[in-house]
PASEBA-1860 file (N, C-alpha, C; in nm, 3 decimals):
! residues 227
1> MLIFLIED> 0.053/-0.167/0.026/0.014/0.005/0.016/0.093/0.120/-0.005 ~ 0.025/0.233/-0.116/0.161/0.324/-0.075/0.092/0.419/0.000 ~ 0.185/0.526/0.112/0.124/0.620/0.137/0.200/0.761/0.102 ~ 0.127/0.842/0.106/0.172/1.014/0.094/0.200/1.052/0.217 ~ 0.317/1.094/0.230/0.356/1.138/0.391/0.404/1.326/0.337 ~ 0.318/1.429/0.348/0.348/1.532/0.347/0.395/1.635/0.478 ~ 0.503/1.628/0.481/0.577/1.670/0.598/0.731/1.769/0.601 ~ 0.724/1.898/0.619/0.887/1.971/0.645/0.915/1.924/0.721
9> DEALAEGI> 0.952/1.880/0.825/1.030/1.836/0.948/1.109/1.720/0.843 ~ 1.232/1.720/0.778/1.310/1.626/0.766/1.310/1.504/0.808 ~ 1.359/1.552/0.974/1.393/1.434/1.099/1.271/1.292/1.088 ~ 1.147/1.401/1.155/1.021/1.377/1.153/0.955/1.268/1.041 ~ 1.012/1.308/0.898/0.951/1.246/0.802/1.051/1.152/0.740 ~ 1.153/1.135/0.863/1.219/1.041/0.777/1.228/0.909/0.904 ~ 1.191/0.977/1.040/1.131/0.862/1.120/1.023/0.789/1.076 ~ 0.944/0.851/1.019/0.813/0.792/0.986/0.812/0.710/0.905
17> SFMLEKEG> 0.894/0.728/0.790/0.866/0.676/0.679/0.940/0.559/0.657 ~ 1.070/0.568/0.773/1.183/0.434/0.810/1.043/0.300/0.864 ~ 0.947/0.374/0.962/0.843/0.315/1.038/0.781/0.221/0.960 ~ 0.713/0.339/0.860/0.615/0.253/0.771/0.688/0.182/0.676 ~ 0.807/0.192/0.631/0.884/0.128/0.530/0.933/-0.022/0.602 ~ 0.930/-0.029/0.712/0.976/-0.162/0.817/0.844/-0.254/0.784 ~ 0.722/-0.154/0.813/0.599/-0.233/0.846/0.505/-0.290/0.688 ~ 0.632/-0.269/0.624/0.608/-0.366/0.474/0.453/-0.236/0.388
25> YETERFSA> 0.459/-0.098/0.424/0.441/0.022/0.325/0.540/0.057/0.226 ~ 0.437/0.108/0.109/0.556/0.213/0.027/0.529/0.371/0.103 ~ 0.616/0.433/0.045/0.593/0.576/0.122/0.657/0.677/0.001 ~ 0.639/0.768/-0.034/0.676/0.869/-0.082/0.662/0.995/0.032 ~ 0.754/1.074/-0.023/0.767/1.169/0.059/0.786/1.328/0.013 ~ 0.720/1.432/0.067/0.661/1.540/0.023/0.670/1.671/0.109 ~ 0.723/1.789/0.129/0.784/1.874/0.198/0.694/2.030/0.202 ~ 0.641/2.051/0.116/0.541/2.109/0.037/0.414/2.117/-0.026
33> CSDSRRAL> 0.327/2.206/-0.080/0.196/2.187/-0.086/0.201/2.191/-0.224 ~ 0.265/2.246/-0.334/0.316/2.235/-0.434/0.363/2.113/-0.481 ~ 0.463/2.037/-0.459/0.507/1.904/-0.488/0.405/1.828/-0.466 ~ 0.329/1.822/-0.373/0.227/1.701/-0.330/0.107/1.699/-0.431 ~ 0.071/1.811/-0.470/-0.010/1.833/-0.581/-0.007/1.784/-0.663 ~ 0.099/1.829/-0.731/0.125/1.766/-0.855/0.173/1.560/-0.884 ~ 0.222/1.540/-0.744/0.231/1.383/-0.774/0.112/1.342/-0.733 ~ 0.008/1.388/-0.660/-0.172/1.362/-0.653/-0.203/1.371/-0.774
41> EQTQPDLI> -0.159/1.438/-0.873/-0.220/1.458/-0.987/-0.198/1.329/-1.079 ~ -0.086/1.276/-1.051/-0.029/1.163/-1.134/-0.048/0.997/-1.067 ~ -0.067/0.969/-0.924/-0.087/0.907/-0.866/-0.210/0.940/-0.731 ~ -0.311/0.853/-0.702/-0.386/0.868/-0.595/-0.338/0.733/-0.489 ~ -0.246/0.806/-0.375/-0.218/0.718/-0.259/-0.316/0.631/-0.180 ~ -0.324/0.488/-0.119/-0.415/0.475/-0.015/-0.425/0.551/0.045 ~ -0.348/0.656/0.179/-0.378/0.684/0.248/-0.239/0.841/0.236 ~ -0.305/0.947/0.347/-0.188/1.038/0.313/-0.179/1.119/0.474
49> LLDWNLPD> -0.086/1.101/0.450/-0.040/1.209/0.636/-0.016/1.310/0.649 ~ -0.058/1.420/0.645/-0.025/1.595/0.645/-0.045/1.684/0.740 ~ 0.085/1.694/0.714/0.114/1.834/0.804/0.002/1.939/0.801 ~ -0.011/1.986/0.897/-0.088/2.147/0.942/-0.038/2.229/0.853 ~ 0.102/2.288/0.924/0.162/2.390/0.856/0.293/2.373/0.747 ~ 0.269/2.418/0.627/0.354/2.359/0.528/0.479/2.502/0.470 ~ 0.556/2.489/0.442/0.612/2.658/0.397/0.578/2.719/0.270 ~ 0.454/2.639/0.181/0.461/2.679/0.075/0.293/2.740/0.102
57> GDGLMLCR> 0.202/2.685/0.224/0.060/2.695/0.250/-0.026/2.633/0.333 ~ -0.125/2.645/0.378/-0.158/2.585/0.470/-0.232/2.465/0.431 ~ -0.220/2.354/0.490/-0.207/2.206/0.498/-0.376/2.156/0.521 ~ -0.440/2.277/0.599/-0.606/2.268/0.596/-0.649/2.242/0.473 ~ -0.627/2.400/0.386/-0.620/2.414/0.288/-0.599/2.259/0.202 ~ -0.494/2.272/0.212/-0.455/2.171/0.152/-0.558/2.010/0.125 ~ -0.607/1.989/0.269/-0.674/1.873/0.297/-0.803/1.873/0.258 ~ -0.852/2.043/0.239/-0.962/2.034/0.202/-1.005/2.016/0.041
65> EISEKWKI> -0.896/2.083/-0.039/-0.897/2.062/-0.156/-0.842/1.888/-0.238 ~ -0.769/1.784/-0.150/-0.796/1.635/-0.137/-0.931/1.602/-0.145 ~ -0.989/1.620/-0.044/-1.098/1.559/0.051/-1.226/1.590/-0.120 ~ -1.210/1.713/-0.154/-1.312/1.754/-0.210/-1.274/1.674/-0.393 ~ -1.173/1.659/-0.378/-1.118/1.584/-0.540/-1.099/1.387/-0.534 ~ -1.089/1.373/-0.440/-1.055/1.257/-0.427/-1.100/1.155/-0.246 ~ -1.145/1.045/-0.275/-1.193/0.963/-0.130/-1.092/0.896/-0.118 ~ -0.945/0.994/-0.058/-0.818/0.921/0.019/-0.815/0.941/0.173
73> PILMITAR> -0.831/0.874/0.241/-0.803/0.893/0.387/-0.669/0.983/0.430 ~ -0.733/1.088/0.493/-0.598/1.178/0.560/-0.597/1.173/0.722 ~ -0.481/1.167/0.754/-0.472/1.176/0.918/-0.359/1.277/0.928 ~ -0.443/1.419/0.983/-0.393/1.570/0.995/-0.245/1.548/1.101 ~ -0.118/1.548/1.080/-0.013/1.537/1.214/-0.028/1.688/1.172 ~ 0.005/1.723/1.346/0.009/1.882/1.385/0.032/1.911/1.495 ~ 0.125/2.001/1.545/0.164/2.064/1.676/0.071/2.104/1.787 ~ -0.051/2.162/1.696/-0.165/2.195/1.762/-0.243/2.091/1.815
81> DMEIDQVM> -0.287/2.117/1.954/-0.346/1.994/2.033/-0.513/2.084/2.096 ~ -0.521/2.156/2.059/-0.667/2.223/2.142/-0.783/2.193/2.025 ~ -0.874/2.194/2.131/-1.004/2.092/2.075/-1.042/2.188/1.952 ~ -1.012/2.295/1.915/-1.061/2.391/1.843/-0.979/2.309/1.707 ~ -0.840/2.282/1.746/-0.738/2.270/1.637/-0.828/2.193/1.602 ~ -0.878/1.991/1.656/-0.935/1.929/1.602/-1.050/1.914/1.529 ~ -1.121/2.002/1.607/-1.227/2.017/1.519/-1.198/2.118/1.348 ~ -1.134/2.216/1.339/-1.126/2.234/1.222/-1.050/2.125/1.115
89> CLESGADD> -0.952/2.070/1.196/-0.886/1.923/1.108/-1.014/1.856/1.035 ~ -1.121/1.776/1.121/-1.206/1.761/1.071/-1.301/1.755/0.994 ~ -1.338/1.942/1.000/-1.438/1.985/0.904/-1.351/2.029/0.784 ~ -1.209/2.021/0.745/-1.153/2.034/0.662/-1.155/1.887/0.563 ~ -1.196/1.816/0.634/-1.219/1.702/0.570/-1.115/1.552/0.562 ~ -1.079/1.567/0.704/-0.947/1.515/0.755/-1.062/1.379/0.835 ~ -0.975/1.254/0.820/-1.061/1.124/0.877/-0.993/1.119/1.007 ~ -0.876/1.169/1.035/-0.809/1.122/1.203/-0.737/1.293/1.212
97> YIAKPFSL> -0.699/1.261/1.343/-0.590/1.388/1.390/-0.528/1.368/1.473 ~ -0.352/1.331/1.491/-0.286/1.333/1.565/-0.209/1.460/1.639 ~ -0.183/1.448/1.694/-0.104/1.625/1.775/0.055/1.572/1.794 ~ 0.117/1.607/1.769/0.295/1.614/1.823/0.347/1.679/1.960 ~ 0.409/1.572/2.040/0.475/1.470/2.024/0.375/1.315/1.988 ~ 0.369/1.251/1.924/0.335/1.119/1.948/0.389/1.009/1.933 ~ 0.342/0.894/1.966/0.392/0.743/1.978/0.376/0.720/1.841 ~ 0.515/0.646/1.783/0.526/0.606/1.651/0.371/0.492/1.674
105> AVLKARIA> 0.395/0.414/1.757/0.301/0.282/1.795/0.158/0.375/1.751 ~ 0.097/0.489/1.775/0.011/0.469/1.812/-0.044/0.530/1.664 ~ 0.047/0.604/1.594/0.035/0.678/1.472/-0.018/0.535/1.364 ~ 0.107/0.436/1.435/0.135/0.282/1.319/-0.025/0.233/1.335 ~ -0.119/0.271/1.457/-0.218/0.194/1.464/-0.333/0.233/1.406 ~ -0.302/0.419/1.411/-0.406/0.535/1.385/-0.398/0.430/1.186 ~ -0.294/0.464/1.126/-0.260/0.414/1.017/-0.330/0.329/0.942 ~ -0.305/0.206/1.046/-0.388/0.053/0.988/-0.501/0.031/1.008
113> ALLRRQGG> -0.610/0.119/1.132/-0.732/0.178/1.127/-0.810/0.217/0.974 ~ -0.743/0.322/0.986/-0.803/0.430/0.834/-0.756/0.314/0.684 ~ -0.662/0.234/0.726/-0.644/0.147/0.611/-0.775/0.004/0.598 ~ -0.754/-0.005/0.688/-0.897/-0.143/0.710/-1.005/-0.072/0.705 ~ -1.045/0.061/0.731/-1.192/0.105/0.712/-1.200/0.122/0.526 ~ -1.100/0.171/0.514/-1.109/0.184/0.330/-1.126/0.047/0.252 ~ -1.031/-0.058/0.291/-1.014/-0.165/0.213/-1.168/-0.230/0.253 ~ -1.239/-0.188/0.386/-1.337/-0.287/0.358/-1.490/-0.209/0.301
121> QSEKAGQL> -1.453/-0.111/0.251/-1.575/-0.064/0.176/-1.652/-0.140/0.048 ~ -1.569/-0.168/0.023/-1.606/-0.283/-0.119/-1.669/-0.405/-0.127 ~ -1.664/-0.462/0.027/-1.695/-0.615/0.063/-1.848/-0.649/0.037 ~ -1.905/-0.550/0.063/-2.080/-0.610/0.029/-2.131/-0.460/-0.073 ~ -2.182/-0.554/-0.179/-2.216/-0.524/-0.287/-2.385/-0.482/-0.285 ~ -2.440/-0.395/-0.368/-2.585/-0.344/-0.393/-2.588/-0.216/-0.325 ~ -2.713/-0.187/-0.305/-2.768/-0.041/-0.233/-2.831/-0.017/-0.130 ~ -2.827/0.072/-0.063/-2.910/0.112/0.100/-2.991/0.267/0.042
129> ISGQIRVD> -3.110/0.245/0.060/-3.208/0.313/0.037/-3.294/0.387/0.155 ~ -3.278/0.537/0.169/-3.362/0.557/0.302/-3.424/0.688/0.254 ~ -3.564/0.697/0.216/-3.593/0.776/0.176/-3.564/0.863/0.029 ~ -3.485/0.999/0.025/-3.427/1.078/-0.057/-3.285/1.038/-0.075 ~ -3.218/0.944/0.015/-3.091/0.928/0.026/-3.074/0.820/0.006 ~ -2.937/0.768/-0.082/-2.917/0.612/-0.177/-2.746/0.625/-0.124 ~ -2.727/0.474/-0.113/-2.575/0.446/-0.097/-2.546/0.294/-0.141 ~ -2.466/0.352/-0.228/-2.424/0.242/-0.320/-2.301/0.179/-0.268
137> NKEMRAWK> -2.302/0.089/-0.219/-2.178/-0.005/-0.136/-2.108/-0.039/-0.222 ~ -2.118/-0.086/-0.375/-1.993/-0.113/-0.438/-1.918/0.007/-0.510 ~ -1.991/0.100/-0.541/-1.885/0.232/-0.573/-1.850/0.327/-0.472 ~ -1.917/0.330/-0.315/-1.866/0.401/-0.213/-1.945/0.526/-0.289 ~ -2.037/0.565/-0.312/-2.125/0.644/-0.309/-2.239/0.681/-0.272 ~ -2.292/0.792/-0.264/-2.385/0.827/-0.203/-2.479/0.985/-0.291 ~ -2.599/0.938/-0.286/-2.664/1.044/-0.305/-2.810/1.090/-0.281 ~ -2.859/1.221/-0.257/-2.972/1.254/-0.218/-3.065/1.320/-0.358
145> EDEELDLS> -3.141/1.227/-0.343/-3.263/1.219/-0.475/-3.139/1.211/-0.621 ~ -3.093/1.299/-0.659/-3.019/1.285/-0.791/-2.883/1.341/-0.782 ~ -2.870/1.409/-0.688/-2.754/1.462/-0.654/-2.644/1.375/-0.581 ~ -2.549/1.411/-0.613/-2.422/1.318/-0.533/-2.368/1.409/-0.434 ~ -2.392/1.317/-0.315/-2.288/1.401/-0.228/-2.169/1.388/-0.220 ~ -2.123/1.490/-0.172/-1.951/1.507/-0.114/-1.942/1.488/-0.022 ~ -1.906/1.299/0.030/-1.843/1.280/0.114/-1.719/1.244/0.184 ~ -1.653/1.277/0.256/-1.514/1.244/0.295/-1.558/1.061/0.371
153> LTEYRILK> -1.441/0.967/0.358/-1.462/0.797/0.357/-1.525/0.814/0.521 ~ -1.465/0.911/0.606/-1.574/0.854/0.757/-1.717/0.900/0.756 ~ -1.724/1.013/0.688/-1.894/1.057/0.672/-1.995/0.956/0.593 ~ -1.921/0.876/0.506/-1.993/0.803/0.431/-1.991/0.660/0.477 ~ -1.918/0.603/0.586/-1.883/0.493/0.643/-1.990/0.536/0.736 ~ -2.018/0.676/0.793/-2.111/0.648/0.893/-2.281/0.661/0.858 ~ -2.312/0.690/0.718/-2.427/0.722/0.666/-2.406/0.559/0.633 ~ -2.386/0.493/0.539/-2.356/0.363/0.550/-2.391/0.300/0.685
161> YFLENKNQ> -2.342/0.293/0.780/-2.379/0.254/0.936/-2.532/0.234/0.957 ~ -2.558/0.369/0.921/-2.689/0.441/0.969/-2.811/0.361/0.914 ~ -2.782/0.396/0.740/-2.868/0.307/0.683/-2.889/0.181/0.685 ~ -2.791/0.080/0.745/-2.778/-0.037/0.751/-2.874/-0.111/0.904 ~ -2.817/0.000/0.950/-2.943/0.021/1.094/-3.037/0.100/1.138 ~ -3.144/0.131/1.029/-3.251/0.198/0.999/-3.350/0.194/1.155 ~ -3.378/0.311/1.168/-3.527/0.293/1.323/-3.416/0.229/1.430 ~ -3.299/0.255/1.431/-3.243/0.180/1.578/-3.163/0.295/1.630
169> VLLKEQIL> -3.179/0.267/1.767/-3.063/0.401/1.870/-2.952/0.294/1.859 ~ -2.836/0.424/1.781/-2.679/0.332/1.757/-2.620/0.439/1.921 ~ -2.542/0.348/2.004/-2.495/0.461/2.094/-2.344/0.459/2.037 ~ -2.291/0.560/2.089/-2.173/0.644/2.031/-2.111/0.528/2.022 ~ -2.067/0.490/2.151/-1.993/0.359/2.116/-1.967/0.235/2.010 ~ -2.101/0.220/1.994/-2.095/0.128/1.880/-2.065/0.199/1.741 ~ -2.123/0.318/1.733/-2.061/0.399/1.600/-1.886/0.418/1.569 ~ -1.823/0.442/1.684/-1.697/0.490/1.732/-1.629/0.343/1.692
177> SHVWDNGG> -1.694/0.209/1.714/-1.611/0.070/1.725/-1.625/0.039/1.579 ~ -1.737/0.068/1.508/-1.783/-0.009/1.403/-1.698/0.107/1.282 ~ -1.717/0.246/1.298/-1.669/0.328/1.192/-1.526/0.331/1.212 ~ -1.443/0.349/1.296/-1.293/0.388/1.348/-1.233/0.279/1.359 ~ -1.228/0.136/1.363/-1.210/-0.006/1.410/-1.134/0.061/1.547 ~ -1.117/-0.039/1.588/-0.997/-0.102/1.747/-1.063/-0.030/1.839 ~ -1.225/-0.050/1.810/-1.328/-0.012/1.934/-1.298/0.159/1.950 ~ -1.297/0.195/1.854/-1.246/0.322/1.858/-1.205/0.382/1.948
185> KFVEENTL> -1.048/0.277/1.991/-0.974/0.376/2.112/-0.950/0.448/2.056 ~ -0.909/0.503/1.964/-0.769/0.600/1.948/-0.896/0.731/1.926 ~ -1.017/0.753/1.917/-1.076/0.841/1.899/-1.183/0.891/2.000 ~ -1.155/1.022/2.030/-1.234/1.101/2.060/-1.391/1.106/2.064 ~ -1.459/1.145/2.148/-1.621/1.160/2.125/-1.632/1.267/2.036 ~ -1.560/1.383/2.044/-1.602/1.515/2.016/-1.551/1.461/1.844 ~ -1.480/1.370/1.800/-1.480/1.355/1.655/-1.600/1.303/1.561 ~ -1.657/1.206/1.670/-1.808/1.152/1.616/-1.871/1.284/1.583
193> MVNIRRLR> -1.894/1.382/1.698/-1.979/1.490/1.719/-2.003/1.618/1.589 ~ -1.806/1.618/1.572/-1.815/1.666/1.424/-1.847/1.604/1.286 ~ -1.797/1.482/1.324/-1.888/1.414/1.178/-1.996/1.425/1.161 ~ -2.102/1.411/1.273/-2.250/1.395/1.260/-2.292/1.484/1.184 ~ -2.216/1.628/1.264/-2.273/1.773/1.217/-2.242/1.759/1.055 ~ -2.155/1.729/1.013/-2.082/1.737/0.869/-2.178/1.688/0.818 ~ -2.210/1.543/0.818/-2.278/1.481/0.753/-2.455/1.552/0.743 ~ -2.491/1.574/0.829/-2.614/1.660/0.872/-2.619/1.770/0.771
201> TKVEKDAS> -2.519/1.828/0.754/-2.531/1.966/0.657/-2.547/1.919/0.527 ~ -2.537/1.769/0.494/-2.502/1.714/0.358/-2.635/1.630/0.321 ~ -2.724/1.577/0.391/-2.825/1.489/0.436/-2.970/1.553/0.444 ~ -2.936/1.628/0.558/-3.033/1.691/0.583/-3.108/1.854/0.483 ~ -3.237/1.843/0.553/-3.286/1.980/0.436/-3.223/2.107/0.511 ~ -3.280/2.082/0.634/-3.224/2.190/0.757/-3.180/2.115/0.865 ~ -3.018/2.142/0.857/-2.935/2.045/0.929/-2.989/2.080/1.134 ~ -2.993/2.169/1.141/-3.068/2.240/1.251/-3.186/2.156/1.332
209> HPEYIKTV> -3.249/2.121/1.198/-3.390/2.048/1.241/-3.371/1.927/1.186 ~ -3.294/1.842/1.216/-3.271/1.709/1.141/-3.432/1.611/1.115 ~ -3.443/1.527/0.991/-3.536/1.482/1.003/-3.470/1.318/1.008 ~ -3.353/1.361/0.943/-3.287/1.195/0.938/-3.224/1.116/1.045 ~ -3.148/1.266/1.104/-3.033/1.173/1.236/-3.051/1.257/1.322 ~ -3.137/1.175/1.408/-3.162/1.232/1.539/-3.094/1.224/1.647 ~ -3.082/1.299/1.758/-2.991/1.249/1.860/-3.109/1.201/1.963 ~ -3.018/1.077/2.012/-3.119/1.041/2.124/-3.008/1.091/2.260
217> HGMGYLWE> -3.046/1.174/2.346/-2.987/1.203/2.420/-2.934/1.131/2.529 ~ -2.796/1.142/2.591/-2.739/1.052/2.645/-2.759/0.892/2.624 ~ -2.713/0.921/2.504/-2.734/0.741/2.475/-2.652/0.765/2.318 ~ -2.677/0.813/2.183/-2.639/0.830/2.099/-2.728/0.926/1.988 ~ -2.767/0.806/1.895/-2.802/0.899/1.757/-2.892/0.752/1.678 ~ -2.997/0.801/1.602/-3.109/0.707/1.534/-3.136/0.728/1.382 ~ -3.131/0.698/1.304/-3.135/0.709/1.162/-3.272/0.691/1.100 ~ -3.372/0.806/1.120/-3.508/0.792/1.123/-3.579/0.746/0.971
225> ERK> -3.604/0.648/0.950/-3.618/0.628/0.822/-3.800/0.715/0.802 ~ -3.738/0.764/0.643/-3.831/0.886/0.609/-3.933/0.777/0.489 ~ -4.084/0.803/0.480/-4.139/0.738/0.418/-4.186/0.813/0.275
END
């Protein structure tokens, strides 16, 4: 599997690349937005590790560009560790976030989880339909009426899980375990809330008054079947 590492800290990038290649991954390293953009036009990797601060641009902006064009899992790497920073990463299209300094073992586990999620998307064929929402398991695409939804990998996986369990209360722990693997071990509850909020803006007519994704206070969420 091919991983793009977009990081301008040469020592850190070298250490991460060494660890990944030791685990059997193929890596390509980039130190700026410009060279990574050119490479992405030629080859799309299985996963991207993306630093927030790059010498020629904002990693968040690059993250948004990538997520709008391709369904590639993105793990943001940053020295910022405030809750608002995590929210900004997720709202820019990142699927996960890790703050420096971090353990290479934890980074390796998060990478493996993201790649398992990506690989599991094509396991089931067929479509899931609820009201105006349709999910194609085989193509990993979703539509609202005739308009295709621009979903991140995480948003797609949450939507698919909801449609597989319509009219059932899903505990937050269940969603974290199913969507992020590893029992949601490395994922904070706030990450789920941010992704649910983003998904609502795409599937609901009015995200502030959701008709599909209902919050069950103190428990989790419920996808309400629309007739």
